C-alpha positions in Angstrom: -48.9 43.4 254.7 -51.7 44.5 251.8 -55.2 42.6 253.7 -57.3 43.7 251.0 -54.9 41.8 248.5 -54.3 39.0 251.1 -58.6 38.6 250.9 -58.8 39.0 247.0 -56.8 36.5 246.8 -58.9 34.2 248.6 -61.4 34.4 247.2 -60.6 33.8 244.3 -59.1 31.1 245.4 -62.3 29.7 247.0 -64.5 30.5 244.2 -62.1 28.4 241.1 -62.1 25.8 244.1 -66.0 26.3 243.7 -66.2 25.8 240.1 -64.2 23.1 239.8 -65.8 21.1 242.4 -69.5 22.5 240.9 -67.7 20.8 237.1 -66.7 17.4 238.7 -70.0 17.3 240.4 -72.0 18.1 237.4 -69.7 15.2 235.8 -70.6 12.6 238.5 -73.6 13.7 238.0 -74.0 13.3 233.9 -72.0 9.9 234.5 -74.7 9.0 237.3 -76.8 9.1 234.4 -75.2 7.3 232.1 -74.6 4.3 234.3 -78.4 4.5 235.7 -79.1 4.5 231.4 -76.5 1.7 231.2 -78.3 -0.8 233.8 -81.3 -0.7 232.8 -80.1 -0.9 229.1 -78.2 -4.4 230.0 -81.2 -5.6 232.5 -83.6 -5.5 229.4 -81.3 -7.7 227.6 -78.1 -5.8 225.8 -75.2 -7.2 226.9 -73.1 -5.4 224.1 -73.7 -1.9 226.5 -71.0 -0.5 227.6 -70.7 2.0 230.4 -68.0 4.9 228.5 -65.7 6.7 230.5 -63.1 8.5 230.6 -59.5 8.5 232.4 -59.8 11.0 234.8 -63.5 10.3 236.2 -64.3 9.9 239.5 -66.6 7.0 238.3 -64.2 4.9 236.3 -63.5 2.1 238.5 -67.6 1.5 238.1 -67.8 1.7 234.9 -64.7 -0.8 234.2 -66.7 -3.0 236.7 -70.8 -3.1 235.4 -68.5 -3.3 231.6 -67.1 -6.6 233.5 -69.7 -8.1 234.2 -71.9 -7.1 230.7 -68.6 -8.9 229.3 -68.6 -11.9 231.2 -72.4 -12.3 231.0 -72.3 -12.1 227.8 -69.9 -14.5 227.0 -71.9 -17.6 229.4 -74.4 -16.6 227.0 -72.6 -17.3 224.1 -71.0 -21.0 225.9 -74.9 -21.6 227.1 -75.8 -20.8 223.2 -73.0 -23.1 221.8 -73.9 -25.9 224.4 -77.5 -25.3 223.5 -76.6 -26.2 219.7 -74.0 -29.3 220.5 -76.6 -30.9 222.4 -79.3 -30.9 219.8 -76.8 -31.5 217.0 -76.5 -34.5 220.0 -79.6 -35.6 219.3 -79.4 -35.6 215.3 -76.8 -38.0 215.9 -78.4 -40.4 217.9 -81.0 -40.4 215.9 -78.4 -42.0 212.9 -75.7 -43.1 215.1 -78.0 -45.6 217.5 -81.1 -45.9 216.2 -80.0 -46.5 213.2 -77.0 -50.3 214.3 -79.2 -50.3 216.9 -82.9 -51.5 214.7 -80.5 -53.2 212.0 -79.4 -55.1 215.0 -83.0 -55.9 216.1 -83.3 -57.0 212.2 -80.5 -59.4 212.4 -81.9 -60.9 215.9 -84.6 -61.5 215.0 -83.6 -63.3 211.5 -82.0 -65.7 213.8 -84.6 -66.2 216.3 -86.8 -66.6 213.8 -84.8 -69.5 212.3 -84.8 -67.3 209.1 -81.2 -68.2 208.9 -79.7 -70.9 209.1 -75.7 -72.9 208.9 -73.5 -70.3 207.8 -76.0 -68.1 207.1 -77.2 -67.9 210.7 -73.1 -67.8 211.7 -72.4 -64.4 209.3 -76.0 -62.8 211.1 -74.9 -63.5 214.4 -71.0 -62.0 213.9 -72.7 -58.8 212.0 -75.2 -58.2 215.2 -72.2 -58.4 217.6 -70.3 -56.4 215.4 -73.3 -53.6 215.7 -73.6 -54.2 219.6 -69.9 -53.8 219.7 -70.0 -50.4 217.6 -73.6 -48.9 220.2 -71.7 -50.1 223.1 -67.9 -48.1 222.3 -70.4 -45.2 221.3 -72.7 -45.5 224.3 -69.3 -45.3 226.5 -67.9 -42.3 224.5 -70.9 -40.6 224.9 -70.9 -41.3 228.5 -67.1 -39.7 229.0 -68.1 -36.6 226.8 -71.0 -35.7 228.5 -68.7 -35.6 231.7 -66.0 -33.9 230.3 -68.7 -31.3 229.0 -70.1 -31.0 232.5 -66.5 -30.7 234.0 -68.2 -33.1 236.6 -64.7 -35.7 235.0 -62.4 -36.7 238.1 -58.7 -36.4 237.0 -56.0 -38.3 239.5 -53.1 -35.9 238.5 -49.8 -37.4 239.5 -46.0 -36.9 238.8 -44.8 -40.2 236.4 -42.6 -40.8 233.6 -44.2 -39.7 230.3 -41.3 -41.7 228.1 -42.0 -45.2 230.3 -45.6 -44.2 230.1 -45.7 -44.0 226.6 -43.7 -47.1 225.7 -45.9 -48.7 227.6 -49.1 -47.7 225.9 -47.8 -48.1 222.5 -46.6 -51.7 223.4 -49.3 -52.7 223.7 -51.0 -51.5 220.1 -47.8 -52.7 218.5 -49.5 -56.5 217.7 -52.2 -54.6 215.7 -49.7 -52.4 214.2 -47.8 -55.7 212.7 -51.3 -57.7 212.1 -52.3 -55.1 210.1 -49.3 -54.8 208.4 -48.4 -51.0 209.7 -45.2 -49.7 208.9 -44.4 -47.5 212.6 -41.4 -45.8 214.4 -41.4 -45.1 217.3 -38.9 -41.8 218.6 -39.3 -41.8 222.2 -36.1 -40.2 224.6 -34.1 -43.3 226.5 -34.1 -40.8 229.2 -36.7 -40.0 232.3 -39.4 -36.9 231.8 -41.1 -36.8 234.6 -44.2 -35.0 234.2 -47.3 -34.1 236.3 -49.8 -36.3 234.6 -52.8 -38.4 235.2 -52.0 -41.3 232.9 -55.1 -43.1 232.4 -56.6 -40.4 230.7 -53.0 -40.1 228.9 -54.3 -43.6 227.2 -56.8 -42.1 226.1 -55.3 -39.7 224.3 -52.8 -41.6 222.3 -55.1 -44.8 222.0 -58.2 -42.2 221.0 -55.4 -40.8 218.1 -54.1 -44.2 217.1 -57.4 -45.3 217.1 -58.7 -42.8 214.8 -56.1 -43.4 212.0 -56.7 -47.1 212.4 -60.2 -46.3 211.1 -60.5 -43.2 208.9 -56.6 -43.0 207.6 -56.3 -45.6 205.1 -52.9 -45.6 205.2 -49.9 -48.1 206.0 -47.3 -46.2 208.2 -47.6 -44.4 211.4 -44.8 -42.3 213.5 -45.0 -41.0 217.4 -41.7 -38.6 218.3 -41.6 -37.5 221.7 -39.6 -34.0 222.9 -39.4 -32.3 225.5 -37.4 -29.6 227.2 -37.6 -27.8 230.7 -40.8 -26.3 229.9 -43.2 -28.5 228.1 -43.0 -32.1 226.1 -44.5 -32.9 222.5 -45.9 -35.6 221.3 -46.3 -35.5 217.1 -48.8 -38.6 215.7 -48.5 -38.8 212.0 -49.9 -41.2 209.1 -49.4 -41.7 205.8 -53.0 -42.1 205.1 -55.7 -40.0 202.6 -55.1 -37.3 204.7 -57.9 -34.2 205.8 -59.2 -31.9 203.4 -59.2 -28.7 204.3 -63.2 -28.1 204.3 -63.3 -29.9 207.4 -60.2 -30.0 209.0 -61.0 -27.1 211.3 -64.4 -29.0 212.8 -62.5 -32.0 213.7 -62.4 -32.0 217.0 -65.8 -30.2 217.2 -68.1 -32.6 219.4 -70.4 -35.0 216.9 -68.6 -33.3 213.6 -68.5 -36.1 210.9 -66.9 -35.2 207.9 -69.1 -36.0 204.6 -67.1 -38.9 203.9 -67.3 -40.5 207.5 -71.2 -40.7 207.5 -70.8 -44.0 206.4 -67.8 -45.1 208.4 -67.3 -46.7 211.9 -67.0 -43.2 213.2 -68.9 -41.6 216.1 -67.3 -37.9 216.0 -66.1 -37.6 219.7 -62.9 -39.5 219.9 -60.8 -36.1 218.5 -63.2 -34.2 220.8 -62.6 -36.3 223.7 -58.7 -36.0 223.1 -58.8 -32.7 222.5 -60.8 -32.0 226.4 -58.6 -34.9 228.0 -55.8 -32.3 226.7 -57.2 -29.2 227.7 -57.7 -30.4 231.4 -53.5 -31.0 231.3 -53.6 -26.7 230.4 -52.2 -28.3 227.1 -52.9 -27.8 223.4 -53.4 -29.8 220.4 -53.6 -28.8 216.8 -53.7 -30.6 213.2 -52.1 -30.4 209.9 -53.0 -32.2 206.8 -52.8 -32.7 202.9 -55.1 -35.0 201.2 -53.5 -38.2 199.5 -50.2 -37.5 202.0 -51.4 -38.1 205.8 -51.9 -36.3 208.7 -49.9 -34.6 211.6 -51.5 -34.4 215.3 -49.0 -32.4 217.4 -49.6 -32.5 221.4 -47.9 -30.2 223.6 -48.4 -31.4 227.6 -46.4 -28.5 230.7 -44.5 -30.2 232.6 -46.4 -29.4 235.7 -49.7 -28.2 236.3 
């Protein structure tokens, strides 16, 4: 055995190992510098900062974690800003949707109290005041519900129940109003059981808000509801033949407190559809709307069979 050759080969391997380890150490040192620099930048509020890394870097898991933290913090900041803007819009809306009818309500009641009106005119003033009081009551109830949903404080009672039977019971309450307002209606609900995990009160509010939206804004004379189901989900479609929603307003109808330009003079408060979307989301479902002006609007809800 040639000991000189063996010693030379061993020495060469040791040198290669030392060079490799030194290179790795330099790379780790360089990465630690970048990590320290990135953390300082993020600490100053630059949540767009990312720590770049290579696939075979020893510090890649640390870099991935830092970037994930920055992304999550950035998303939280965006949500907080959106929430702040929503509450600013809320304050603006309150000045219009509460202060204006409240001032009018006080004016009508003062006129009655001071006997400025009598007879039929007095009765008319009282009826107008009552309408405005009901509007304020509905608005405040919707506002409280929206605040609870927004703060994730709404308590849901999810249980397994027959969606088709529940839907029929809800629609039974609407039929007298539909007939009174001379609305043509079509109801397509399967005559079989479809057990689904749902909060029945929340589902009732979803359908009621959609129907109420049609009555307040639709200006049509026909309404249709169709339910279809499969092994994974149920689909509920509510359609009306009213004036529809403009292309400008359609992308925003589920936004909190959003009211289209043409609806400012109506009885809407900009909370009904937002509440619907929140309730559907609580069921891990989705809701979409399609509309063409003068031909009506269609809302489509998808709810998973199990949560």
